[in-house]
Structures are given as C-alpha cells and as structure tokens.
C-alpha angles and dihedrals in degrees: 000000000000128000136166123225142155112228118168120202116183121202115199111169103308097337123103143170131218102046146336125290123201113233107261113246121203107307090040099258099178119178123189116208129187113240095217124092122260107309115253098193141030090257091052089046091054090048090051091052091047092049094046091046093050091047093050091048092050090049092049093046092048088056098042096044097046097251093301118160105270135173120205129198122187111209101175136015122191121194128197133168116261103166140334093289103018133073130193109238119194137154148121138275146147135253133203121206120214115310094338116130099210120087120222116217120228141175126214143187132190144148121262119208109213094196095052095030088227139128121218126222106310128225107238123197119183119218133018132272095297112141095224128205123286120235131195119271088227096053117116091247092052092048091049091050092051089051091053092050092048091053090054093046090053091048092052101039098039117202095001112111110243140159143178123232115189120217097183135007129188138180115233122204108243111136141002090245107027128060124221111215122193124185137182123197145106135293117215123207120192110249094002104068128227139313136188116274131194121191130200118188143167118209131192107207093184092064097023088237134142105222095183135008120173132163140197126211130201141031096331097047097091098057092102117232099339108131096230107096117124101205117058137155 
C-alpha cells in the first residue's frame, strides 16, 4: 500500500509534535507511538502509522543530530506486510536544520507494530539516488571521517580495540552548504576479526563540524545508501 501525505513534525529542544517518543536508552532504542486511541477505521489506522512514523523519525533525528533544532516533513509513506503483527514502513521526506532555509531530502525504513501502534528505530538515509563523487581515502576529509567513526566505535564497544578502514568514500549532493559523505569499508575488532561497515555522514565545511555520523555493521552494510540495513548505530 502506498500513499502520499505531508506530515510536519517540529523538534525544538525536547518538544515535538505528531506523537510521543520514548527517551532513547543506551543503544538508541527510539520508539515512536501514536497519541490517539486504538484506530477504529482504515483512515484512523493510516493516521496512527503516520503519527508513529513521524514521532520515531523525530526521536532518531534528535539523537543523530545532537538535539539540534530540526523540522521534518514526510512526503511519502509506503506500507507492506512483514508478519502477522508487523509492517514494513518506508518512504521519503525532508528535514531542515536550525534556521537554514534549504531542505535536505531523506529516505527511511522501519517496522510498524500493529498491536502496539508503534514504530521502532528507523533507518535514515540522507539524499536521493545520486551517485556522488569519489574522493581519495587519504584526503583530509576521509581521514577526519575515519577518526569520527573510530571515536564512535570506541564509545560503543568500550575497552575492545576496534577500528574502521574505508575502501571507498564519496561526496553526495545534498545541500548548498552541507556535504553528504558516504563510505564503505571494514570494521576490525581485536580478537574477533572484521565485518563490513557502511558510514553515512553530514559535514558542515563552513564550521568544520560533523553534524551527523552513523554506521552500519554486518552483511548489509556495504549496500551503499539503500535504506535496508538491519544493524545501525
């Protein structure tokens, strides 16, 4: 089932519209829940899914963008059966950071629980299907990105020695000011070997600031920017 809609969720500090989001514990388990009672019709059901999806996206974005002021618009929501109680929710939208006037496109995917009327932590991919431009693995930007990923690996996996080695890095057109940076490579864990790693980042060259750096580990991590990976941080 496919439908188009325009649902705006505004994040200002800790306030949001369109649903309720559980506070993310360590590991960033964000769940978006519709505020309305159990839906009594298909229209109410669609509205519940839209509200829960918007809430989950706002919760995820608030975590990934360091609690910055962000506006989110959902332009399209696609729904497909996954199991008896779960549905695959995917779609596209736009987000606005701070006082900027230029919207950044994104795609998302998540699971919707029909019994709980809730959406789990969504996979968020900034940009469209543009191929982007490759950059050298030894460029200052590539080295800085690897450093950011390594910091996050150490934060998640504690005392275990780990590191990220990029195999390819590309710049993706997203915004006249911000750069989208995508990388594919491997993550190495001392005593446990290596696994595929995919990195999605947003960089502000004007302020030399990484606005967002997320990574995926495992078999699905090297599928580029497709929003289908199951393990993300």
